[in-house]
Residue, then its C-alpha position, 0 to 999 in steps of 0.5 A: x580421766x583420759x580414755x585408755x583402750x585396753x584388753x583385759x581378762x574378765x574382771x575378778x569378782x568377789x566370788x572369784x577371789x573367794x574361789x582362789x585356792x589356798x596355798x599351803x601355809x608358808x613353812x620351812x619345807x622345800x618340797x611339793x605339796x598343798x591342795x593345788x594340783x600339779x601336772x595339770x594337762x588342761x590348764x589352758x588359756x584364760x577367757x577371751x579378752x574384751x576391749x573396753x574404754x576404762x571410763x565405760x563401766x571399768x571394774x576395779x581389779x586386784x593389783x590395779x593402781x588407783x589415782x585418788x585426788x582429794x581437793x585441798x588435802x595433799x595428805x590424802x591425795x596419791x596413788x593407791x594399789x588395790x591388794x589381792x583381796x580387792x581393798x585399798x588402805x586409805x588414811x583415816x578411814x582404813x581399808x575400803x573395798x574397791x573390788x568390782x566397783x567402777x571408779x565413780x562408785x568408789x568415788x561415791x563410797x570415799x566421799x561418804x566415808x570422809x564426809x561422815x567424820x572428817x571433811x565437809x563436802x569432800x571433793x574426791x576424784x578416782x582414776x585408774x593409773x594402771x590396770x592389770x589387763x595387760x599385766x601379770x602379777x608376781x608375788x610371794x618369795x620373789x625379789x621384787x613382787x609387783x605387777x609387770x607388763x605382758x607385751x608378748x608371749x611369756x612363760x612362767x620362768x620369764x614372769x619370775x625373772x621380771x620380779x628379779x628372781x626368787x629369794x633364798x627362802x623360796x620353795x621352787x617346788x611350789x609355784x601357783x598360777x591363778x587364772x580365770x577360765x570359763x568364768x571361774x577362778x582356777x589354779x595350777x601348781x608348778x615345780x619351778x626347779x624341774x622346769x629349770x632343769x628341763x624336766x618339765x615344760x615351761x608353761x605359758x602365762x597370760x595377762x591377768x594371771x597371778x603367780x605366787x612363789x611359795x616360801x618360808x617368809x611370805x609376809x604375814x598379811x599374805x599368809x592370812x589371805x591364803x588361809x582364809x580362802x575356802x578350797x573351791x574351784x581348783x583346776x582338776x587334773x585331767 
């Protein structure tokens, strides 16, 4: 794997993911609500970034894109994106936990899983095709959910615009931003409609942030993910 220098937010751990605050289950309402606080006055910048080559202990994070090569098996070889829970879906073996593992550690796990039932002495290589260190993730009721590069100062409205705007079913009053501050995963809610009308400031978003736009048609898997998270480490208002 070629060396890539990057600055990235302190890696999300399983405990940090467990600390994400659950959004209100997708519904037909179009109002504020849910357990994530609004008008948070001290929702500041994320933890200081640290530069590190990917090969040297890089830990896989949600929304990273992995390049996985299985020698002699083109049907298994390809690019796989880590989901918000930190898993990848692999043919034959199903979901595999990738979060907080190095590429070498995930390589060993996949080699074991495929070697147990399906392949004799599998030759597997795991690389990082795209890391989330310089990116913001926008998901939920947007036109094009995904991970987008952050090349300079960016606001919440600009992040949503990168995802080609919201869908017709989006609840503009309920947009959550998840961020790692002081080593813990924290969240704040924003009213995008009020921001658009100039009634509230457009907050800055940073590399590593996850932006979720609420809506009545958020995919079932995402709803289950949010509903399974305990209400911990919410960013308390001032």
